C-alpha positions as CSV (number, residue, x, y, z in Angstrom):
1,X,130.9,-4.2,258.5
2,X,127.5,-2.7,257.8
3,X,124.9,-4.9,256.1
4,X,124.0,-4.1,252.6
5,X,120.7,-4.8,250.9
6,X,122.5,-7.7,249.1
7,X,122.2,-9.7,252.3
8,X,118.4,-9.3,252.3
9,X,118.3,-10.0,248.5
10,X,120.2,-13.3,248.9
11,X,117.9,-14.3,251.7
12,X,114.8,-13.6,249.6
13,X,116.2,-14.8,246.3
14,X,119.6,-16.5,246.1
15,X,123.3,-16.0,245.7
16,X,123.3,-17.0,242.0
17,X,120.8,-14.3,241.1
18,X,122.7,-11.7,243.1
19,X,125.9,-12.6,241.3
20,X,124.1,-12.5,237.9
21,X,122.9,-8.9,238.7
22,X,126.3,-7.8,239.8
23,X,127.9,-9.3,236.6
24,X,125.3,-7.7,234.4
25,X,125.9,-4.3,236.0
26,X,129.6,-4.6,235.6
27,X,129.2,-5.7,232.0
28,X,127.3,-2.5,231.1
29,X,129.3,-0.2,233.4
30,X,132.6,-1.3,231.9
31,X,131.2,-0.6,228.4
32,X,129.4,2.6,229.0
33,X,130.4,4.1,232.4
34,X,134.0,3.0,233.2
35,X,135.3,4.1,236.6
36,X,131.9,4.3,238.2
37,X,131.6,5.2,241.9
38,X,129.5,2.3,243.3
39,X,128.9,4.1,246.6
40,X,128.7,2.6,250.0
41,X,126.4,-0.2,248.9
42,X,127.6,-1.7,245.6
43,X,124.6,-4.0,245.3
44,X,122.3,-1.0,245.3
45,X,124.4,0.4,242.5
46,X,124.1,-2.9,240.6
47,X,120.3,-2.8,240.9
48,X,120.3,0.8,239.5
49,X,122.5,-0.2,236.6
50,X,120.3,-3.2,235.8
51,X,117.2,-1.2,235.9
52,X,118.7,1.4,233.6
53,X,119.8,-1.2,231.1
54,X,116.6,-3.3,231.6
55,X,118.6,-6.4,232.4
56,X,116.0,-7.7,234.8
57,X,112.9,-6.7,232.8
58,X,113.3,-7.7,229.2
59,X,113.2,-11.5,228.7
60,X,116.0,-11.6,226.2
61,X,118.3,-9.6,228.5
62,X,117.3,-11.7,231.5
63,X,118.2,-14.8,229.7
64,X,121.5,-13.4,228.4
65,X,122.5,-12.4,232.0
66,X,121.1,-15.5,233.7
67,X,118.6,-13.6,235.8
68,X,115.8,-16.1,236.5
69,X,113.3,-14.7,239.0
70,X,110.3,-13.0,237.4
71,X,110.5,-9.3,236.8
72,X,107.3,-8.6,238.7
73,X,108.8,-10.3,241.8
74,X,112.1,-8.5,241.4
75,X,110.5,-5.2,240.8
76,X,108.2,-5.5,243.9
77,X,111.3,-6.4,246.0
78,X,113.3,-3.4,244.7
79,X,110.4,-1.0,245.4
80,X,110.2,-2.4,248.9
81,X,113.9,-2.7,249.8
82,X,115.9,-0.8,247.2
83,X,115.9,2.5,249.1
84,X,117.6,4.3,246.2
85,X,117.2,7.7,248.0
86,X,120.2,6.5,250.1
87,X,122.4,5.7,247.2
88,X,125.6,7.8,247.4
89,X,127.3,6.6,244.2
90,X,126.9,6.9,240.5
91,X,124.1,5.5,238.4
92,X,123.0,5.3,234.7
93,X,122.5,9.0,234.0
94,X,120.8,8.4,230.6
95,X,118.3,6.1,232.2
96,X,117.6,8.7,234.9
97,X,116.9,11.3,232.2
98,X,114.6,8.9,230.5
99,X,112.6,8.3,233.8
100,X,113.8,4.8,234.5
101,X,114.1,5.4,238.2
102,X,110.9,7.4,238.8
103,X,109.0,4.4,240.4
104,X,111.9,3.9,242.9
105,X,112.5,7.3,244.3
106,X,110.0,8.7,246.7
107,X,108.3,11.9,245.6
108,X,109.5,14.6,247.9
109,X,106.7,17.1,247.3
């Protein structure tokens, strides 16, 4: 089985935080985007959903979902390892239109 970025995430953070991110993504997906295609790397999809719904950024949301590492540290990790250009599933389309992912997708100009 191919490694996902989740393996690296758990190594750099912990299993509990990975699960909290996955649960937060599922919470929002079930409510707003049922039947999402998570693609070949479901953890990458979870990160995209949590960025779109700001689960890892806004303190109240972080607390609600049990995401404890500081946003600055998570954000830096996502920029370095997220590799969202390889994502082959769905994402939060409204967040994309609002520019939520612009810092994470390389500029192809």
